[in-house]
Structure formats: C-alpha cells, structure tokens
DRENPA-3360 file (N, C-alpha, C; in nm, 2 decimals, always signed):
BEGIN
1 = XXXXXXXX = +2.27/-1.94/+0.12/+2.24/-1.98/-0.01/+2.09/-1.95/-0.04 ~ +2.07/-1.89/-0.15/+1.93/-1.86/-0.19/+1.88/-1.96/-0.29 ~ +1.76/-2.01/-0.26/+1.70/-2.11/-0.35/+1.60/-2.04/-0.44 ~ +1.55/-2.11/-0.54/+1.45/-2.06/-0.63/+1.33/-2.02/-0.55 ~ +1.29/-2.10/-0.45/+1.17/-2.08/-0.37/+1.19/-1.95/-0.29 ~ +1.31/-1.92/-0.24/+1.33/-1.80/-0.17/+1.32/-1.68/-0.26 ~ +1.37/-1.69/-0.38/+1.37/-1.59/-0.48/+1.22/-1.56/-0.52 ~ +1.14/-1.66/-0.53/+1.00/-1.64/-0.56/+0.93/-1.57/-0.45;
9 = XXXXXXXX = +0.95/-1.61/-0.33/+0.89/-1.54/-0.21/+0.93/-1.40/-0.20 ~ +1.06/-1.37/-0.23/+1.11/-1.23/-0.22/+1.05/-1.15/-0.33 ~ +1.03/-1.21/-0.45/+0.97/-1.14/-0.56/+0.83/-1.11/-0.53 ~ +0.76/-1.21/-0.48/+0.61/-1.19/-0.44/+0.60/-1.08/-0.34 ~ +0.69/-1.07/-0.24/+0.68/-0.97/-0.14/+0.71/-0.83/-0.20 ~ +0.81/-0.83/-0.28/+0.84/-0.70/-0.35/+0.73/-0.65/-0.43 ~ +0.66/-0.74/-0.51/+0.55/-0.71/-0.59/+0.43/-0.66/-0.50 ~ +0.41/-0.73/-0.39/+0.30/-0.68/-0.30/+0.33/-0.54/-0.25;
17 = XXXXXXXX = +0.45/-0.52/-0.20/+0.49/-0.39/-0.14/+0.47/-0.28/-0.25 ~ +0.51/-0.31/-0.37/+0.50/-0.21/-0.48/+0.36/-0.18/-0.51 ~ +0.27/-0.29/-0.52/+0.13/-0.27/-0.55/+0.06/-0.19/-0.44 ~ +0.10/-0.22/-0.31/+0.04/-0.15/-0.20/+0.08/+0.00/-0.20 ~ +0.21/+0.03/-0.23/+0.25/+0.17/-0.23/+0.18/+0.24/-0.35 ~ +0.17/+0.18/-0.46/+0.10/+0.24/-0.57/-0.04/+0.27/-0.54 ~ -0.11/+0.18/-0.47/-0.25/+0.20/-0.43/-0.27/+0.31/-0.34 ~ -0.18/+0.32/-0.24/-0.19/+0.42/-0.14/-0.16/+0.56/-0.20;
25 = XXXXXXXX = -0.05/+0.57/-0.27/-0.02/+0.70/-0.33/-0.12/+0.75/-0.43 ~ -0.16/+0.66/-0.52/-0.26/+0.70/-0.62/-0.40/+0.74/-0.56 ~ -0.43/+0.67/-0.45/-0.56/+0.70/-0.38/-0.55/+0.83/-0.32 ~ -0.43/+0.86/-0.25/-0.41/+0.99/-0.19/-0.42/+1.10/-0.29 ~ -0.35/+1.08/-0.40/-0.35/+1.18/-0.51/-0.48/+1.21/-0.57 ~ -0.57/+1.11/-0.56/-0.71/+1.12/-0.61/-0.80/+1.19/-0.51 ~ -0.75/+1.22/-0.39/-0.83/+1.28/-0.29/-0.90/+1.18/-0.20 ~ -0.87/+1.06/-0.21/-0.94/+0.96/-0.12/-0.88/+0.96/+0.02;
33 = XXXXXXXX = -0.96/+0.92/+0.11/-0.92/+0.91/+0.25/-0.84/+0.77/+0.26 ~ -0.71/+0.78/+0.29/-0.63/+0.66/+0.28/-0.62/+0.60/+0.42 ~ -0.61/+0.68/+0.53/-0.60/+0.62/+0.66/-0.73/+0.55/+0.70 ~ -0.71/+0.43/+0.76/-0.83/+0.36/+0.81/-0.80/+0.22/+0.84 ~ -0.90/+0.14/+0.87/-0.88/+0.00/+0.90/-0.99/-0.08/+0.82 ~ -0.94/-0.18/+0.75/-1.03/-0.27/+0.67/-1.02/-0.41/+0.71 ~ -1.12/-0.49/+0.70/-1.12/-0.63/+0.72/-1.14/-0.70/+0.58 ~ -1.04/-0.79/+0.55/-1.05/-0.86/+0.42/-1.08/-1.00/+0.45;
41 = XXXXXXXX = -1.20/-1.05/+0.40/-1.24/-1.19/+0.42/-1.26/-1.26/+0.29 ~ -1.26/-1.39/+0.30/-1.28/-1.48/+0.19/-1.39/-1.57/+0.22 ~ -1.46/-1.62/+0.11/-1.57/-1.71/+0.13/-1.51/-1.85/+0.16 ~ -1.38/-1.87/+0.14/-1.32/-2.00/+0.17/-1.28/-2.01/+0.31 ~ -1.30/-2.13/+0.37/-1.27/-2.15/+0.51/-1.12/-2.18/+0.53 ~ -1.05/-2.20/+0.42/-0.90/-2.23/+0.43/-0.82/-2.10/+0.42 ~ -0.88/-1.99/+0.38/-0.81/-1.86/+0.36/-0.84/-1.78/+0.49 ~ -0.73/-1.73/+0.55/-0.75/-1.65/+0.67/-0.81/-1.51/+0.64;
49 = XXXXXXXX = -0.88/-1.45/+0.74/-0.92/-1.31/+0.73/-0.80/-1.23/+0.77 ~ -0.80/-1.10/+0.72/-0.69/-1.01/+0.75/-0.75/-0.88/+0.79 ~ -0.68/-0.81/+0.88/-0.72/-0.67/+0.92/-0.60/-0.59/+0.87 ~ -0.64/-0.49/+0.79/-0.54/-0.40/+0.73/-0.56/-0.26/+0.79 ~ -0.45/-0.20/+0.84/-0.46/-0.07/+0.90/-0.35/+0.02/+0.83 ~ -0.40/+0.13/+0.78/-0.31/+0.23/+0.72/-0.32/+0.36/+0.80 ~ -0.20/+0.41/+0.85/-0.20/+0.53/+0.92/-0.10/+0.62/+0.87 ~ -0.13/+0.75/+0.87/-0.03/+0.85/+0.82/+0.07/+0.87/+0.93;
57 = XXXXXXXX = +0.20/+0.87/+0.89/+0.31/+0.87/+0.99/+0.37/+1.01/+1.00 ~ +0.34/+1.10/+0.91/+0.39/+1.24/+0.92/+0.29/+1.33/+0.86 ~ +0.32/+1.46/+0.88/+0.23/+1.57/+0.83/+0.31/+1.63/+0.72 ~ +0.29/+1.59/+0.59/+0.36/+1.65/+0.48/+0.31/+1.79/+0.46 ~ +0.40/+1.88/+0.45/+0.35/+2.02/+0.43/+0.43/+2.08/+0.31 ~ +0.36/+2.17/+0.24/+0.42/+2.24/+0.13/+0.45/+2.39/+0.17 ~ +0.56/+2.44/+0.13/+0.58/+2.58/+0.16/+0.48/+2.66/+0.08 ~ +0.45/+2.79/+0.12/+0.35/+2.87/+0.05/+0.39/+2.90/-0.09;
65 = XXXXXXXX = +0.52/+2.89/-0.12/+0.57/+2.92/-0.26/+0.58/+2.80/-0.35 ~ +0.54/+2.68/-0.30/+0.56/+2.56/-0.37/+0.44/+2.54/-0.47 ~ +0.47/+2.49/-0.58/+0.37/+2.45/-0.68/+0.40/+2.30/-0.71 ~ +0.30/+2.22/-0.69/+0.31/+2.08/-0.72/+0.22/+2.03/-0.82 ~ +0.27/+1.96/-0.92/+0.19/+1.90/-1.02/+0.19/+1.75/-1.00 ~ +0.07/+1.69/-0.99/+0.06/+1.54/-0.98/+0.04/+1.48/-1.12 ~ +0.11/+1.38/-1.15/+0.09/+1.30/-1.27/-0.05/+1.24/-1.27 ~ -0.11/+1.23/-1.38/-0.24/+1.16/-1.39/-0.23/+1.03/-1.46;
% end
C-alpha cells in the first residue's frame, strides 16, 4: 500500500534526480568540467554535510562523420 507520504518522498526523489541530471548534462554541454568531488555544508548544526562525487562512467565517442547540434 502506498501512502501519501510515500508518494511525496518518491516525487521528491524523482525531482532531485531530474534536477541533478539536468545540471550535469547542461554543464557538460556548456564545456564545464563535470567530474569531481564537492563538499556541501550548511551553517546549521542540524543539517548534515554532504560529499558529492560525480565520475564519468564511459567514454562517449562520435564517429568522424557525425554532426551533433546541442540545444541552447
């Protein structure tokens, strides 16, 4: 059985994953270095610190005859 709270948590997770994917792909398209490790901290003692690591998992390659247009 799914409760309203479960639906809210699922939606928040989906929103987070979507926002993260958009950030990574748009940053890559803009020529930014995406791979790296960052520490996210808050001035509040009740909010935990987070370490975020992004690593490239494959080597995307284009054939010599490919033309790619990125949306802006």
